[in-house]
C-alpha positions, 0 to 999 in steps of 0.5 A: 481499469473497468468499472467493476475493478474500480468498484472492487477497489473502492469496496475494499478501501471502504471496508478496510478503513471502516475496520481501522477507524472503528477499532482505533476509536474503540481504543479511546472508548474502552479506557475512557469507560474504564476510567468512568469518563463520559463518552457522548458520541462514537461515530464511524465517519464524520457527521457535520449537519446530519448522520446516515444512521444513529442510535443512543445506548446509555449516555453514548450516541452511536452512528455513521456519518456521511463524510468518509474521512475517518471517525471520532469519539466525543469525550466530555470535557476534552478539546477535540475536533468538535470544538465544544466551547460551551461545555468547556466554559462550565465548571469541570465535572467528575465524569469529564476528561479534564477532571481525570488524572494526567496518567488516565488521560494519557492512557485514553489518548494512546489507546487508539494508536495502541490498538492499531499497532496490535491489530497490525501485529495480529493480522500479520500473525494470523496471515502467517498461521493461515497462509504461511509465507511464500516468495520468489528467491532472487537466485531462483529467477533462472531465466533472468529479468525482463526490463522496461525502457527505464531499466534499459536506459541505465544499461540493464538488458532482458535476460540479466540475472540480478545478483545483488544491490550495492553488493548486498544480496536480496533474498526476496526478488519482490523486495528489490525495488524497495531495497533500491529506493530505501537505501538509495542504491548506487549500483546493481550487480548482474550476471549476463552471458556468464559474466558478472557486471556492475550496472551503475544507478545514475542520479534521477533513476530512483525518482523515475522509479517512484513516478512510474509506480511499476516494477522496472524489472520482472521475472522473465518467463517462457511464453506458455498459453495460460488463458485468452481474453475475450475476442482474442486474436490469438485464439481466433487464429488457432492457438490453444491453451498449453501451447509454448511459443518458440518463434516469431516470423521465423526468428527464435522467441521463447519468452513473453517479453520477446513477443511484447516488444515485437508485436508493437511493430506489426500492428494490423499485419499478419505474423507467423508464430511458431508453437510447440504443442505436445511433441508437434511443432506448428506455424500459426498465422495471426493477424495482429490487432491495432492494439498490438495485443494478441489477448494471449496470457500466461498463467499467473501462478509463478510456481509453474515457472520457478521454485518458490520458497514457502514456509508454514507456521504453527500458531505459536510460531506465527506470533513472534513472526507476526510481531517481527513483520509488524516492526519491520513494516513500521521501520520501512514506512519510517524510512520511506517518510524520511526520504521525503525530507532528506533525499534529492530523489524523492519529491513530496509532490510525486510520492504523496497521495490521497484516497485514490492512491490508497485505493489503487493499492488494493487489487482489482479483484477481491482477494482476502489475502491482499485485503488483509495485507493492505489492512495491516499496512494501513493500520501501522501507518495510521498508528504512526501518523496519529502519534506524531506530535501534531496538535489535533492528532493523538500525538499532539494531545500526548505531547501536552500530557507528557509536558503536564506530567513532567512539569506538574503544570497543565497547559491552559484550555485556551492554549489547547484550543488554539493548538487544536485549531492550528493542528486541524488547519494543518491536517485539512491542508495536507488532506486537500493537498494529497487528494488534490495531487490524486485528482491532478495525476489521475484526471486533470493532467490527462486533459493538459497532456 
């Protein structure tokens, strides 16, 4: 990964999280103000010891902290991460959180989660309205698939046409890996040389899929020259944009996967590549670099090879479609989380990740469609994680408030203070664990391998 790609990924991550954090905290801020509750601080990122920027307007200090782990609003009379004991030792004042009726405190606490869910829905709806929805139907993968060594180990082969997973048809080709993982599939049905075959998925396959974090099968495509890298060996040898590869050292080879596997065996050797240029058939001698890569790439536009399904939405059609997509995304995320606890295939140490993992989900070049897709996903994840009934999260406060509403008894401030401390220890422990896994996978494991 180049320095530019790292910076672009980091920039997208910071912008996305900043949007989510500010709007989440605004979800607490607005109802607090509506109920005449004093808000002392509104911060993007945390500001222990000092802040990067701040100003005061009215009774509230607004600012940007230096520790990019989220953000917060400090509401007077509330037991939160600020652990302001001095204020809580004084008599409750009318403008304080603790003086408000339980139903008002409940609305203030669920405001952040509500905003994140609404934001995820709105982003999906606006994306569908502006860009529509385009996907590659599984049945349109007419050349079959190219498979990696993991897929080959269970019996899949280049050229197989995937028909179904556990005898369930999957409309969207890109959804096949998720279908296998979320439903812990036992078999893949394929068409090979005109015959239908059942390929069993053995124990351990799904775990390996998750670990390698890359598709085990991709659409097989004809090898047309789309563009060249800098210092491309193929371009130097005389290949031209638009050339169609048809042979390798005299043997038929028309797909990109045919060349990838063969070139690795001919490093630092000269090979003969047959190409079709217009109506002419040519033989081009190419010196294969020691990397085994010619620097010749296909066009990334899949519509040049396959019939894609595209649906455009009117503004009013996009609203229910965006809502459905938001709910489906939430359901799939909960299913993924569930697997960590119940599946023998999914290990927390291999599935969890911190900021590096999240940052790598963004593309290496700025793409607004991908950016908003990721932001919507993260907004939904943030909403779900925050509503979990864990002290120090919004869900922990909601749990205690519901107890108060049902029983009519308010937990003591000392109890809430201790619960807050326990919750913060758990959260910081999980944060350190997840980011420690990132450091191990991306840095330290390479030193010991």
